[in-house]
N, C-alpha and C positions, 0 to 999 in steps of 0.2 A: 823462518819464524818459528816461533818460539811454542810451544802448545801451551795453552792455559788451565789451572787448574781446576777441579770441580767445581772448588768454591768461587770461584775469579769468572766461573761462566756463570754461575745462578747470578752471581749480582749482575755481570754487563747484562743477561736476559731479561732483569727486573729494570736497569735502567730505559731496554731498550721498549721493552712493556709502556711503561711509566711514558716515557715521552710518544712515543704509538697514541696512545689512548689518551694523553693531554692534546695531541690535534686534531683526534676526531671530536672531543669536547668542544675546542674553539669553532671546529667548521659545522659543528654541530648548533652551537649555540647563535653565529653568526646566521648560518641557514635557517634558524628559528625565528629570526627576529622579525618583526612583522617588519611588511614595506610599507611604502610610505600611502596607508591608509586615506589618510586625509584628504592627498592628491585624488587618488583613485576615485572619491566619492563625491568630491569637487569638482574633479572632468567628466562625471555624469551628472549634475546638475538637476539635466534638464530629463533625466530621465528616460535617453531614447535609446539606452542600451541594456535597460532595466525591465521586465516584464512579469508586473504582479499576479499573487492567484491568489483565491480562497480556497482553502482546504480544511472539511470538517473535522473535528476536534475530534480527539478516542473517546472524551464525555460524550461529548452528541451521538458516535458512533456508537455508545454502549446503551444509550436512551433510546435510540432510536432499534434500536435489534429485539432490548428488552418490551418496547410496545409492541414489535413486532409477534414474541413470542407470548404474550400476553393476550395481541387479536389470534390469535391460533387456538390457544388455548379455551379460547370464551366459544369456540366452536368445538371442540375435544378434539383438535386437528394436532397432529406430535408433527412438530417440522423442525428443521434446523433452518438457522438466518447469517447470514453472511455481510460484512458492507466492506465493501474497497472507495480507495479514496480515487482520488480524478483522474493518477493515472494504473486504477486498476487493479494495486497492492492493495490484499487483503490488511484493513485495519482488523477487522475480529471475526471470530467466524461460533457459532453458540450452538449446538447439540442439542434442539429440548430432548427432556424426557419420551423416553420411547421412540423417537424418531428414526430410522432405518437409515444402515449404513450409508446408502448411496447419496442422502440428500444432502448431505455433508458438502462433497466434491460439487454436487450438481448448485446447490445455494452459490458459491463459490463462483463459479460459469456464469452463473445466469445474471449474479451482478456486476462480473466483469464486462460482460455483452451489454449490457442496459447501459454501463458507463461509455464504453467505448461506442456507442452508437446514439448515445445520449435521446434513448426513447424502451418505453416500454419492452420489454421481451416477446410480451402476446403481438405488439407490431410487425417487430421484428420476426417473428415467426410466419407472418403474413407473405414477408418479403421475399423468401424464398421460393415463392410462387414461379416468382420475377428471375432471380439469383441463385438456385442451388446448391452454388458452389462456395453461399457466404459458411454454410455449415462443416465447411472445412479450415475454416481459421483456427488453429491451436488457439487452445485455454476458451473459445467459445461455445455455449450450449443457447439456442434456438427454438426453447419451447418458455412457455407463459411464467412468468416469476421473480421477472427483476426489472425494478424499476429503479429510477433516475433521481438524484437530489439535483437539484439546480437553483443555480443564484444568478439574476438578471440572463437568465435563459442558456449559459452554460453550466455542463458536471461539474461537479464539485465530492459528488463519490454515487454510488449504487447501491442497493439494499438488494440481493437475491435468496428468494425463501423456494427450497424443494422439502417435498415431503408429503403436502396431502395429497387428496386423491386425485386431482385435476389442479392445472394447471392457474384454473380461472382463479381458484381459494389459496393459493400461492401470492399469485398478484395480487391480490384484497388485501393478505396479511404485509405484504412489502409494501402497498400503500398505506397501512396505517402506519409503519416505522417511520416514512417520508412524511406524513399527514403530523407524526408526532414532533416534529422539529421544529415545524412552526408553530409551537404552544410555547 
């Protein structure tokens, strides 16, 4: 076999690279082409395989968080507020002016706990007497200050508040945030 000159090797490599790149582009283009979407929709016209859910918008979460902070400010309380979606994912967290460093994370955990059980966290804290191991579930905090946001009895979000001198105040402010969504 005859050895190729450096120039011939460069040209051969370029041709091979172009051929390989072209193959990947063709495969990529055909792989990204939309599959028969109309057929998929038509196959499930009765919605037997679909479930529709309701979610709180970011605008609504922001409105509720601000209403919560405003309620706390009226009583000269420095708190943090967190709003989570129906799955417990944080939509937003606001640390109010002067709120303690622990309040940020506590507010998130209270909101997560409230949406997970669709109940105010003050009520859930009382359940610990009968089921003390509930508090061992990661990411939860069974202290008053979390309130679920519901539609037709199902949780769609929750508001958690932390930083006031008592959980009762935290929960009062969280409820003010929930109430603001009804306006």
